C-alpha positions in Angstrom: 113.2 121.2 116.5 112.1 120.1 119.9 115.2 118.1 120.9 113.6 116.6 124.0 110.8 115.0 121.9 113.4 113.0 120.0 116.1 112.3 122.6 114.9 108.9 123.8 113.5 107.6 120.5 114.3 103.9 119.9 113.8 104.5 116.1 116.8 106.7 115.5 119.2 109.2 117.0 119.9 112.9 117.1 122.9 114.1 115.2 124.5 117.5 116.0 125.9 119.1 112.9 128.9 121.3 112.5 126.5 124.3 112.1 125.2 123.6 115.6 121.7 122.4 114.8 120.3 118.9 115.5 118.9 116.5 112.9 117.2 113.2 113.2 118.8 110.1 111.7 116.6 107.0 111.5 118.0 103.6 112.4 118.3 101.0 109.6 115.2 98.9 108.9 113.6 96.6 110.0 113.0 97.8 113.5 112.7 95.4 116.5 109.0 94.6 116.7 108.8 92.4 119.8 105.2 91.2 119.8 102.0 91.6 117.9 98.6 91.6 119.8 95.5 89.9 118.3 94.2 93.2 117.1 97.3 93.8 115.1 97.1 90.4 113.5 93.5 91.0 112.6 94.3 94.3 111.0 97.1 92.7 109.0 94.8 89.9 107.9 92.0 92.3 107.0 94.4 94.3 104.8 95.8 91.2 103.1 92.3 89.9 102.3 91.0 93.2 101.1 94.0 93.9 98.8 93.6 90.3 97.5 90.0 90.9 96.6 91.0 94.1 94.8 93.5 92.2 92.8 90.7 89.8 91.8 88.5 92.7 90.8 91.2 93.8 88.4 91.1 90.4 86.7 87.3 90.6 86.3 86.9 93.6 84.1 86.7 93.1 80.4 89.3 95.9 79.9 91.8 96.6 82.6 91.9 100.3 81.6 88.3 100.7 82.9 90.0 100.6 86.3 93.6 101.6 85.7 92.9 104.9 84.1 90.4 106.3 86.6 92.1 104.7 89.7 95.6 106.1 88.9 94.1 109.5 88.4 92.4 109.3 91.8 95.7 108.4 93.4 97.4 111.3 91.6 94.8 113.8 92.6 94.6 112.7 96.3 98.4 112.5 96.7 98.8 116.0 95.3 95.9 117.4 97.5 97.8 116.3 100.6 100.5 118.8 99.6 98.0 121.6 99.1 97.1 121.2 95.4 93.5 122.2 94.8 92.9 120.3 91.5 90.0 117.9 91.4 89.5 114.5 89.6 87.0 116.0 87.2 89.2 119.0 86.5 92.1 116.6 85.6 89.8 114.7 83.2 88.6 117.9 81.7 92.1 119.3 80.9 93.2 115.9 79.5 90.2 116.0 77.1 90.6 119.7 76.2 94.4 119.6 75.9 94.3 120.8 72.3 92.9 124.2 73.3 93.0 124.6 77.1 96.2 124.9 79.1 96.1 123.2 82.5 96.4 125.3 85.6 99.6 124.9 87.6 97.8 122.7 90.2 96.5 120.4 87.4 100.0 120.2 85.9 101.3 119.0 89.2 98.7 116.2 89.2 99.6 115.4 85.5 103.2 115.2 86.5 102.4 112.8 89.3 100.5 110.6 86.9 103.3 110.7 84.4 105.8 109.7 87.1 103.6 106.8 88.2 103.2 105.5 84.6 106.9 106.0 84.0 107.7 104.0 87.1 105.4 101.2 86.2 107.1 100.9 82.8 110.6 101.2 84.2 109.8 98.2 86.6 110.0 96.0 83.5 113.7 96.7 83.2 114.8 98.3 86.5 114.0 97.2 90.1 112.9 99.6 92.7 116.1 101.5 93.6 117.6 104.8 94.4 118.2 105.3 90.6 114.5 104.8 89.9 113.6 107.1 92.8 115.7 109.9 91.3 114.1 109.4 87.9 110.6 109.5 89.4 111.4 112.8 91.2 112.7 114.3 87.9 109.4 113.4 86.2 107.3 114.7 89.2 109.0 118.1 89.4 109.3 118.8 85.6 108.2 122.4 85.0 106.2 122.9 88.2 106.7 124.5 91.6 109.8 122.9 93.1 111.1 122.0 89.6 113.4 125.0 89.3 117.1 124.2 88.7 118.1 125.4 92.2 115.7 122.7 93.6 117.8 120.0 91.7 114.9 117.9 90.4 116.0 114.3 90.1 119.0 114.7 92.4 119.3 114.0 96.1 119.6 117.1 98.2 123.0 118.8 98.8 121.7 121.1 101.5 119.6 120.7 104.7 115.8 120.8 104.5 113.3 120.7 107.3 109.5 120.3 108.0 107.4 122.8 109.8 105.0 125.7 109.5 105.4 128.0 106.5 108.3 130.4 107.1 109.8 128.5 110.0 113.5 128.1 110.4 115.7 125.2 111.4 115.4 126.2 115.0 111.6 126.1 115.2 111.0 123.3 112.7 108.9 120.3 113.6 111.3 117.9 112.1 114.8 118.0 110.6 115.8 115.0 108.5 119.3 113.6 108.3 122.1 116.0 107.5 123.7 115.9 104.1 126.9 114.2 105.2 124.8 111.2 106.4 122.2 111.2 103.7 123.6 108.7 101.2 124.4 106.2 104.0 120.8 106.1 105.3 119.5 106.0 101.7 121.8 103.1 101.0 120.4 101.3 104.0 116.9 102.0 102.9 117.6 100.6 99.4 119.0 97.4 100.9 115.7 97.0 102.9 113.8 97.7 99.7 115.4 94.7 98.1 114.8 92.3 101.0 112.2 89.7 100.0 112.5 87.3 102.8 112.1 89.0 106.2 108.5 90.4 106.4 105.0 90.3 104.9 104.8 92.6 101.9 102.2 95.0 103.4 104.2 95.3 106.6 107.4 95.9 104.7 105.6 98.5 102.6 104.5 100.4 105.7 108.1 100.5 107.0 109.5 101.5 103.7 107.2 104.5 103.3 107.9 105.8 106.8 111.6 105.5 106.4 111.6 107.4 103.1 109.6 110.2 104.6 111.9 110.3 107.6 115.0 110.6 105.3 113.3 113.3 103.2 116.0 113.0 100.5 114.8 115.8 98.2 114.4 119.5 98.6 110.8 119.2 97.5 108.3 116.5 96.5 109.3 113.9 99.2 105.7 113.1 100.2 104.5 112.5 96.6 107.5 110.4 95.7 107.1 108.4 98.9 103.5 107.7 98.1 104.3 106.8 94.5 106.7 104.2 95.9 103.8 102.5 97.7 102.0 101.7 94.4 105.2 100.7 92.7 106.3 98.5 95.6 102.9 96.6 95.7 103.0 96.1 91.9 106.6 95.0 91.8 105.9 92.4 94.5 102.8 91.2 92.6 100.5 92.0 95.5 98.5 93.9 92.9 98.7 93.0 89.2 97.6 96.5 88.3 97.9 99.9 90.0 94.4 99.8 91.5 95.0 101.0 95.1 94.6 104.8 95.6 95.8 104.8 99.2 96.5 108.5 99.1 92.7 109.0 99.4 92.8 107.6 102.9 95.9 109.7 103.8 94.2 112.8 102.5 91.0 112.2 104.4 93.1 111.6 107.6 95.8 114.0 106.8 96.6 115.2 110.3 96.7 111.7 111.7 98.9 110.6 108.8 101.5 113.3 109.7 101.1 112.6 113.5 101.6 108.8 113.0 104.8 109.3 111.0 106.2 111.8 113.6 105.3 109.4 116.5 107.6 106.8 115.0 110.5 109.2 115.0 109.8 110.6 118.4 108.6 107.6 120.4 109.2 104.6 118.2 105.4 104.0 117.8 105.8 101.6 114.9 102.6 99.6 115.8 100.5 102.8 115.7 101.8 103.7 112.3 101.6 100.2 110.9 98.0 99.8 112.0 97.0 103.1 110.5 98.7 102.2 107.2 97.0 98.8 107.1 93.6 100.3 107.9 94.1 102.6 105.0 94.9 99.6 102.7 91.7 97.8 103.9 89.5 100.9 103.5 90.7 101.9 100.1 90.9 98.3 98.8 87.3 97.7 99.7 86.3 101.0 98.2 88.1 100.3 95.0 86.6 96.8 94.8 83.1 98.2 95.3 83.7 100.9 92.7 84.9 98.2 90.3 81.7 96.2 90.8 79.5 99.3 90.3 81.4 100.4 87.2 81.1 97.0 85.6 77.4 96.8 86.4 76.9 100.4 85.1 78.6 99.4 81.8 76.4 96.4 81.4 73.3 98.5 82.1 74.4 101.1 79.5 75.2 98.5 76.9 71.8 96.8 77.4 70.0 100.2 76.9 72.0 101.0 73.8 71.7 97.5 72.3 68.0 97.6 72.8 68.1 100.7 70.5 70.2 98.9 67.9 73.2 101.0 68.6 76.0 100.9 66.2 79.3 99.2 66.9 81.0 102.6 67.0 78.6 103.8 69.7 79.4 100.8 71.9 83.1 101.4 71.4 82.7 105.1 72.4 80.8 103.9 75.5 83.9 101.9 76.5 86.0 105.0 75.9 83.8 107.0 78.3 84.6 104.5 81.0 88.3 105.2 80.7 88.3 108.9 80.2 85.0 110.3 81.6 85.5 113.6 79.8 85.7 113.5 76.0 85.7 115.6 72.9 84.4 114.3 69.5 87.9 114.9 68.0 89.4 112.8 70.8 87.0 110.0 70.0 87.8 110.3 66.3 91.5 110.0 67.0 91.3 107.3 69.6 89.0 104.9 67.7 90.1 105.8 64.2 86.5 106.5 63.1 85.1 109.4 61.1 84.1 112.6 62.8 80.5 112.0 61.7 80.4 108.5 63.3 82.0 109.9 66.5 79.5 112.7 66.7 76.6 110.3 66.1 77.8 108.1 68.9 78.1 111.0 71.3 74.6 112.2 70.4 73.3 108.7 71.2 75.1 108.7 74.6 73.8 112.2 75.4 70.2 111.3 74.5 70.4 108.4 77.0 71.9 110.5 79.8 75.3 108.8 79.8 77.2 112.0 79.0 76.3 115.7 79.1 77.9 118.6 77.3 79.5 121.0 79.8 80.9 124.0 77.9 77.7 125.4 76.3 79.7 126.2 73.2 79.3 125.3 69.6 83.0 124.6 69.1 85.5 122.7 71.3 82.6 121.0 73.2 83.4 118.6 76.0 81.2 115.8 77.2 81.3 114.5 80.7 80.0 111.3 82.4 78.6 112.6 85.6 77.3 109.3 86.9 80.7 107.6 86.5 82.4 110.4 88.5 79.9 109.7 91.3 80.7 106.0 91.2 84.4 106.8 91.7 83.9 109.4 94.3 80.4 110.4 95.5 81.6 113.8 96.6 83.4 114.6 93.3 81.9 117.8 91.7 81.3 117.9 88.0 84.0 120.3 86.7 82.7 122.9 84.3 85.2 125.2 82.7 85.4 128.9 83.2 84.8 131.1 80.1 88.6 131.6 79.6 89.0 127.8 79.4 86.3 127.2 76.7 
């Protein structure tokens, strides 16, 4: 680690360990933020207004799952991609639909684990506040059975050995960043938890930005710190009722601006550039809130257009129910429809045939058995650059 880059940081201090290396220990939150310029106040106001409109969009939809299911999957995919996972949104939807006969790739399983951890956290908030205990439970769900989930990586437990950040294969000596040493880890985590529970000092979005930086600076696990830290953003905003539903896929902004994301976090540790990081975070909230609100409007309008087309053809009630299922899952099998809606296989097949005839879904496997139907247009509404995933022969 470049000691000189951290020596004069107002955000923390260097600590020399008994082993002779230096680690960075962040100061307790909140930092001293002396003044805000007009641009900062505008960025904060824009973010608050945008996330408020997104919350309103969540209340407009006839079924909250029309947004919750695809949006949480977007968050899971993008957060995992930041860490190098290659799985796409459509690939995730495919393996969820084909789970009876196709085993997900390791990359897809990591995304599924992220999704499971997010859903678990949202349920746990009903009985347990955001806390170190919940963070450990999230990490255990996230790392279950995937890379980094081996027993020696202690999933669900705070690290008992030193970790560091840097290029692949680097050592402590040439690492970009070395987080707090083990003998100080629980102290800084305890301070972070106290800040997490503070509901009086700062605007929620500002507190969320600080909370996320501090977690990444502490890096309390041997692996999975970035994903857990980004999970905490969604859970924090839902716990504070900024969002009634998990609709903000902020990781899409971080993934698109991945290098700046890392540089902004590091700049806080090295130079105390809190304002630069907070502005970046708030811009991300604004951009992704606006994108999610616009996607919600397009999805709702697309559903109304599809329904009008089907109703003009005297579509059955089962067909209209299957249409709604398409808006939550995007990739479907007839068996999945049969089980989800408790209708006969014949009724499910007839409904799919109707949707296919109207261009709402298309069959992607080219097989007579285990066929999967995908909603290409809905994928484009969620992410215009999202490719339609079509399985390899071994996955059919």
